[in-house]
C-alpha positions as CSV (number, residue, x, y, z in Angstrom):
1,M,3.3,23.1,8.1
2,W,0.0,24.0,11.4
3,Q,0.8,27.1,10.9
4,D,-2.6,28.5,9.9
5,R,-4.8,26.5,12.0
6,G,-8.4,27.2,10.1
7,K,-8.0,24.3,7.6
8,V,-10.7,22.1,6.5
9,W,-10.0,18.7,5.5
10,M,-11.8,17.4,2.4
11,H,-12.6,14.2,1.3
12,Y,-11.5,13.9,-2.6
13,L,-11.8,10.9,-5.1
14,N,-10.0,7.5,-4.5
15,D,-10.8,8.2,-0.6
16,I,-8.0,11.0,-0.4
17,I,-8.4,13.6,2.5
18,A,-6.3,16.9,2.2
19,A,-6.5,20.4,3.4
20,D,-5.9,21.8,-0.2
21,L,-6.3,20.9,-3.9
22,Y,-2.1,20.9,-4.3
23,S,-2.1,18.1,-1.3
24,A,-4.8,15.6,-3.1
25,V,-3.5,15.7,-6.4
26,F,0.2,15.3,-5.2
27,L,-0.9,12.4,-2.9
28,S,-3.1,11.0,-5.8
29,S,-0.1,10.7,-7.9
30,Y,2.2,9.0,-5.2
31,M,-0.5,6.6,-4.8
32,R,-0.4,6.0,-8.2
33,H,2.8,6.0,-9.0
34,S,3.4,3.9,-5.7
35,V,0.8,1.6,-7.5
36,I,2.2,1.6,-10.6
37,T,6.1,0.4,-9.4
38,R,4.9,-1.8,-6.7
39,H,7.5,-0.4,-4.1
40,Y,5.4,-1.0,-1.1
41,V,6.6,-4.9,-1.6
42,N,10.0,-4.7,-0.7
43,F,7.8,-4.0,2.9
44,L,5.4,-7.0,2.9
45,E,5.7,-10.6,3.4
46,V,3.5,-13.2,2.5
47,I,2.8,-16.2,5.6
48,D,1.6,-19.2,3.4
49,L,0.1,-21.7,6.0
50,Q,-0.8,-24.5,3.3
51,K,2.8,-24.8,2.2
52,Y,3.9,-23.6,5.8
53,K,6.6,-20.9,4.8
54,V,7.2,-17.3,5.2
55,I,7.9,-15.8,2.1
56,R,10.9,-12.5,2.5
57,K,12.5,-12.2,-0.5
58,F,11.5,-9.6,-3.0
59,P,11.0,-11.5,-6.5
60,K,9.1,-14.7,-4.8
61,V,6.3,-11.9,-2.5
62,K,5.6,-10.0,-5.4
63,A,5.0,-13.5,-7.6
64,A,3.3,-15.0,-4.1
65,I,1.0,-11.8,-4.2
66,K,-0.2,-11.9,-7.6
67,D,-0.8,-15.8,-7.7
68,R,-1.5,-17.1,-4.0
69,S,-3.1,-14.4,-2.7
70,N,-7.0,-15.5,-3.2
71,I,-6.1,-18.9,-1.8
72,P,-7.5,-19.3,2.2
73,F,-4.5,-18.8,4.6
74,V,-2.2,-17.2,2.4
75,F,-1.4,-14.1,3.9
76,V,0.0,-10.6,3.3
77,I,1.6,-9.0,6.0
78,G,3.7,-5.5,6.8
79,K,7.0,-6.8,7.9
80,N,6.9,-3.4,10.6
């Protein structure tokens, strides 16, 4: 991966920083796939301070992000 030390990091569209065009296209397509399929929701929790609950299960987290994310005192956090 780092055998060619003369790489220059370039800033591409959608805030992608990569060393070459092929890496940027791969990263862009992976990020698009991730957003469409929402696999990242498995690694999130929602803390709702208005209802005094922590939402951990996938379907409820997905619904809470969709419905309650713009309400004050509702926080989306990562599990790690």
